[in-house]
N, CA and C atoms as a LAMMPS dump frame, in Angstrom:
ITEM: TIMESTEP
0
ITEM: NUMBER OF ATOMS
270
ITEM: BOX BOUNDS ff ff ff
-5.0000000000000000e+02 5.0000000000000000e+02
-5.0000000000000000e+02 5.0000000000000000e+02
-5.0000000000000000e+02 5.0000000000000000e+02
ITEM: ATOMS id mol type element x y z
1 1 1 N -282.217 161.157 -264.208
2 1 2 C -281.151 161.655 -265.053
3 1 3 C -280.266 160.488 -265.475
4 2 1 N -279.96 160.399 -266.759
5 2 2 C -279.133 159.324 -267.276
6 2 3 C -277.664 159.708 -267.258
7 3 1 N -276.839 158.759 -266.901
8 3 2 C -275.393 158.983 -266.959
9 3 3 C -274.931 158.76 -268.393
10 4 1 N -273.949 159.523 -268.817
11 4 2 C -273.407 159.398 -270.168
12 4 3 C -271.979 158.885 -270.069
13 5 1 N -271.702 157.806 -270.797
14 5 2 C -270.352 157.25 -270.829
15 5 3 C -269.721 157.553 -272.177
16 6 1 N -268.417 157.665 -272.18
17 6 2 C -267.703 157.804 -273.429
18 6 3 C -267.185 156.434 -273.833
19 7 1 N -267.336 156.123 -275.112
20 7 2 C -266.907 154.825 -275.604
21 7 3 C -266.116 155.033 -276.891
22 8 1 N -264.875 154.6 -276.881
23 8 2 C -264.031 154.688 -278.054
24 8 3 C -264.353 153.517 -278.975
25 9 1 N -264.649 153.815 -280.245
26 9 2 C -264.966 152.776 -281.219
27 9 3 C -264.144 152.998 -282.481
28 10 1 N -264.138 152.002 -283.347
29 10 2 C -263.405 152.114 -284.612
30 10 3 C -264.163 152.899 -285.674
31 11 1 N -265.493 152.961 -285.557
32 11 2 C -266.296 153.494 -286.651
33 11 3 C -267.132 154.724 -286.315
34 12 1 N -266.844 155.389 -285.213
35 12 2 C -267.599 156.575 -284.819
36 12 3 C -266.686 157.788 -284.729
37 13 1 N -267.232 158.982 -284.963
38 13 2 C -266.422 160.195 -284.821
39 13 3 C -265.951 160.396 -283.384
40 14 1 N -264.806 161.022 -283.246
41 14 2 C -264.269 161.367 -281.935
42 14 3 C -263.411 162.618 -282.095
43 15 1 N -263.292 163.383 -281.026
44 15 2 C -262.459 164.582 -281.044
45 15 3 C -261.08 164.218 -280.515
46 16 1 N -260.063 164.554 -281.3
47 16 2 C -258.68 164.248 -280.94
48 16 3 C -257.871 165.522 -280.801
49 17 1 N -256.836 165.422 -279.98
50 17 2 C -255.837 166.472 -279.845
51 17 3 C -254.484 165.82 -280.13
52 18 1 N -253.826 166.309 -281.184
53 18 2 C -252.554 165.746 -281.636
54 18 3 C -251.486 166.821 -281.522
55 19 1 N -250.381 166.488 -280.851
56 19 2 C -249.281 167.452 -280.692
57 19 3 C -248.06 166.963 -281.453
58 20 1 N -247.463 167.9 -282.218
59 20 2 C -246.237 167.624 -282.963
60 20 3 C -245.267 168.784 -282.747
61 21 1 N -243.969 168.499 -282.825
62 21 2 C -243.002 169.587 -282.688
63 21 3 C -242.973 170.432 -283.965
64 22 1 N -242.634 171.687 -283.805
65 22 2 C -242.505 172.559 -284.965
66 22 3 C -243.68 173.501 -285.104
67 23 1 N -243.675 174.235 -286.215
68 23 2 C -244.657 175.288 -286.434
69 23 3 C -245.474 174.997 -287.681
70 24 1 N -246.727 174.617 -287.485
71 24 2 C -247.701 174.549 -288.577
72 24 3 C -248.696 175.669 -288.316
73 25 1 N -248.885 176.57 -289.285
74 25 2 C -249.825 177.657 -289.046
75 25 3 C -251.224 177.264 -289.517
76 26 1 N -252.191 178.176 -289.333
77 26 2 C -253.593 177.907 -289.665
78 26 3 C -253.811 177.518 -291.123
79 27 1 N -252.896 177.878 -292.009
80 27 2 C -253.076 177.531 -293.424
81 27 3 C -253.055 176.02 -293.643
82 28 1 N -252.565 175.245 -292.67
83 28 2 C -252.534 173.783 -292.756
84 28 3 C -253.861 173.142 -292.334
85 29 1 N -254.82 173.934 -291.893
86 29 2 C -256.069 173.397 -291.364
87 29 3 C -256.814 172.528 -292.371
88 30 1 N -256.964 172.985 -293.602
89 30 2 C -257.654 172.179 -294.618
90 30 3 C -256.908 170.88 -294.873
91 31 1 N -255.59 170.95 -294.937
92 31 2 C -254.756 169.764 -295.148
93 31 3 C -254.968 168.754 -294.026
94 32 1 N -255.249 169.246 -292.822
95 32 2 C -255.434 168.397 -291.652
96 32 3 C -256.904 168.098 -291.386
97 33 1 N -257.728 168.156 -292.404
98 33 2 C -259.135 167.783 -292.258
99 33 3 C -259.964 168.804 -291.512
100 34 1 N -259.578 170.076 -291.554
101 34 2 C -260.348 171.134 -290.904
102 34 3 C -260.098 171.268 -289.42
103 35 1 N -259.035 170.636 -288.932
104 35 2 C -258.724 170.727 -287.507
105 35 3 C -258.28 172.142 -287.146
106 36 1 N -258.51 172.513 -285.896
107 36 2 C -258.024 173.784 -285.373
108 36 3 C -256.547 173.62 -285.038
109 37 1 N -255.756 174.579 -285.45
110 37 2 C -254.311 174.505 -285.24
111 37 3 C -253.883 175.645 -284.33
112 38 1 N -253.213 175.274 -283.236
113 38 2 C -252.694 176.275 -282.316
114 38 3 C -251.203 176.026 -282.107
115 39 1 N -250.493 177.081 -281.826
116 39 2 C -249.053 177.007 -281.65
117 39 3 C -248.69 177.44 -280.245
118 40 1 N -247.884 176.618 -279.579
119 40 2 C -247.363 176.956 -278.257
120 40 3 C -245.872 177.198 -278.41
121 41 1 N -245.426 178.38 -278.046
122 41 2 C -244.007 178.714 -278.122
123 41 3 C -243.516 179.109 -276.746
124 42 1 N -242.708 178.244 -276.166
125 42 2 C -242.114 178.559 -274.874
126 42 3 C -240.773 179.23 -275.072
127 43 1 N -240.356 179.999 -274.1
128 43 2 C -239.057 180.671 -274.175
129 43 3 C -237.902 179.684 -274.129
130 44 1 N -238.149 178.544 -273.505
131 44 2 C -237.056 177.613 -273.266
132 44 3 C -237.017 176.414 -274.216
133 45 1 N -237.879 176.376 -275.222
134 45 2 C -237.87 175.216 -276.102
135 45 3 C -238.459 175.517 -277.463
136 46 1 N -238.441 174.522 -278.329
137 46 2 C -238.98 174.706 -279.674
138 46 3 C -240.509 174.807 -279.646
139 47 1 N -241.116 175.357 -280.7
140 47 2 C -242.57 175.461 -280.743
141 47 3 C -243.218 174.08 -280.866
142 48 1 N -244.439 173.997 -280.356
143 48 2 C -245.236 172.775 -280.449
144 48 3 C -246.572 173.149 -281.08
145 49 1 N -246.96 172.41 -282.118
146 49 2 C -248.235 172.628 -282.783
147 49 3 C -249.249 171.622 -282.258
148 50 1 N -250.453 172.112 -281.935
149 50 2 C -251.541 171.25 -281.486
150 50 3 C -252.662 171.307 -282.508
151 51 1 N -253.063 170.138 -282.994
152 51 2 C -254.183 170.007 -283.915
153 51 3 C -255.345 169.416 -283.126
154 52 1 N -256.49 170.084 -283.142
155 52 2 C -257.649 169.629 -282.386
156 52 3 C -258.867 169.624 -283.295
157 53 1 N -259.594 168.512 -283.292
158 53 2 C -260.811 168.458 -284.081
159 53 3 C -261.411 167.077 -284.133
160 54 1 N -262.568 167.016 -284.772
161 54 2 C -263.3 165.754 -284.907
162 54 3 C -262.72 164.972 -286.071
163 55 1 N -262.476 163.695 -285.816
164 55 2 C -262.006 162.768 -286.84
165 55 3 C -263.126 161.753 -287.047
166 56 1 N -263.462 161.474 -288.307
167 56 2 C -264.628 160.657 -288.635
168 56 3 C -264.591 159.26 -288.024
169 57 1 N -263.437 158.627 -288.044
170 57 2 C -263.293 157.28 -287.499
171 57 3 C -261.813 156.941 -287.39
172 58 1 N -261.502 155.731 -286.96
173 58 2 C -260.109 155.34 -286.768
174 58 3 C -259.331 155.324 -288.088
175 59 1 N -259.981 154.972 -289.173
176 59 2 C -259.294 154.978 -290.471
177 59 3 C -258.872 156.395 -290.849
178 60 1 N -259.734 157.367 -290.607
179 60 2 C -259.395 158.767 -290.894
180 60 3 C -258.262 159.239 -289.986
181 61 1 N -258.266 158.796 -288.743
182 61 2 C -257.18 159.146 -287.821
183 61 3 C -255.863 158.572 -288.333
184 62 1 N -255.87 157.322 -288.764
185 62 2 C -254.659 156.702 -289.303
186 62 3 C -254.154 157.463 -290.53
187 63 1 N -255.068 157.904 -291.381
188 63 2 C -254.681 158.679 -292.561
189 63 3 C -254.011 159.988 -292.18
190 64 1 N -254.578 160.678 -291.195
191 64 2 C -253.988 161.94 -290.738
192 64 3 C -252.614 161.702 -290.123
193 65 1 N -252.481 160.671 -289.32
194 65 2 C -251.189 160.361 -288.709
195 65 3 C -250.145 160.002 -289.765
196 66 1 N -250.564 159.306 -290.827
197 66 2 C -249.628 158.987 -291.925
198 66 3 C -249.176 160.248 -292.656
199 67 1 N -250.096 161.206 -292.832
200 67 2 C -249.718 162.462 -293.489
201 67 3 C -248.722 163.241 -292.641
202 68 1 N -248.927 163.267 -291.327
203 68 2 C -247.961 163.929 -290.445
204 68 3 C -246.614 163.224 -290.513
205 69 1 N -246.638 161.901 -290.559
206 69 2 C -245.408 161.12 -290.674
207 69 3 C -244.678 161.449 -291.973
208 70 1 N -245.442 161.621 -293.067
209 70 2 C -244.817 161.921 -294.358
210 70 3 C -244.137 163.29 -294.362
211 71 1 N -244.543 164.168 -293.443
212 71 2 C -243.878 165.466 -293.3
213 71 3 C -242.635 165.368 -292.425
214 72 1 N -242.407 164.184 -291.846
215 72 2 C -241.253 164.003 -290.962
216 72 3 C -241.483 164.558 -289.569
217 73 1 N -242.759 164.659 -289.167
218 73 2 C -243.085 165.2 -287.853
219 73 3 C -243.316 164.062 -286.86
220 74 1 N -242.453 163.933 -285.85
221 74 2 C -242.711 162.925 -284.824
222 74 3 C -243.894 163.343 -283.961
223 75 1 N -244.614 162.374 -283.431
224 75 2 C -245.751 162.662 -282.564
225 75 3 C -245.274 162.887 -281.137
226 76 1 N -245.787 163.937 -280.524
227 76 2 C -245.564 164.155 -279.1
228 76 3 C -246.667 163.428 -278.326
229 77 1 N -247.914 163.614 -278.798
230 77 2 C -249.038 162.926 -278.161
231 77 3 C -250.237 162.886 -279.098
232 78 1 N -251.082 161.878 -278.877
233 78 2 C -252.374 161.751 -279.549
234 78 3 C -253.365 161.394 -278.454
235 79 1 N -254.328 162.277 -278.214
236 79 2 C -255.3 162.05 -277.145
237 79 3 C -256.718 162.17 -277.667
238 80 1 N -257.554 161.219 -277.282
239 80 2 C -258.985 161.315 -277.556
240 80 3 C -259.58 162.161 -276.44
241 81 1 N -260.06 163.342 -276.779
242 81 2 C -260.586 164.235 -275.746
243 81 3 C -262.094 164.111 -275.605
244 82 1 N -262.764 163.599 -276.638
245 82 2 C -264.195 163.323 -276.534
246 82 3 C -264.522 162.189 -277.487
247 83 1 N -264.823 161.037 -276.903
248 83 2 C -265.135 159.858 -277.693
249 83 3 C -266.643 159.794 -277.925
250 84 1 N -267.055 158.835 -278.746
251 84 2 C -268.492 158.64 -278.957
252 84 3 C -269.194 158.437 -277.634
253 85 1 N -270.361 159.037 -277.476
254 85 2 C -271.09 158.938 -276.204
255 85 3 C -272.262 157.984 -276.357
256 86 1 N -272.511 157.212 -275.313
257 86 2 C -273.66 156.332 -275.267
258 86 3 C -274.386 156.547 -273.959
259 87 1 N -275.716 156.418 -273.991
260 87 2 C -276.484 156.541 -272.752
261 87 3 C -276.302 155.275 -271.942
262 88 1 N -276.113 155.445 -270.663
263 88 2 C -275.964 154.322 -269.753
264 88 3 C -277.346 153.882 -269.302
265 89 1 N -277.661 152.627 -269.51
266 89 2 C -278.983 152.131 -269.106
267 89 3 C -278.962 151.726 -267.638
268 90 1 N -280.074 152.011 -266.92
269 90 2 C -280.117 151.688 -265.483
270 90 3 C -280.103 150.208 -265.208
């Protein structure tokens, strides 16, 4: 059985999870490159929107982050949840 490693690269697709404050509903999905949009609303704080999906490469990620910036949305977090995978050679 081969072990699989995750490797973050500049030119490969990866799945990201981006959190921003405020409420973006599902209608923003196309604007955000088809990402899944979920909203977390706690009783004790403002809503947080999470965008999750595959981004083609680092340039596409930078473009998405610039669009969020142009809306005046500060980033709470940007996490790579699944990077490009490579087979580990014995």
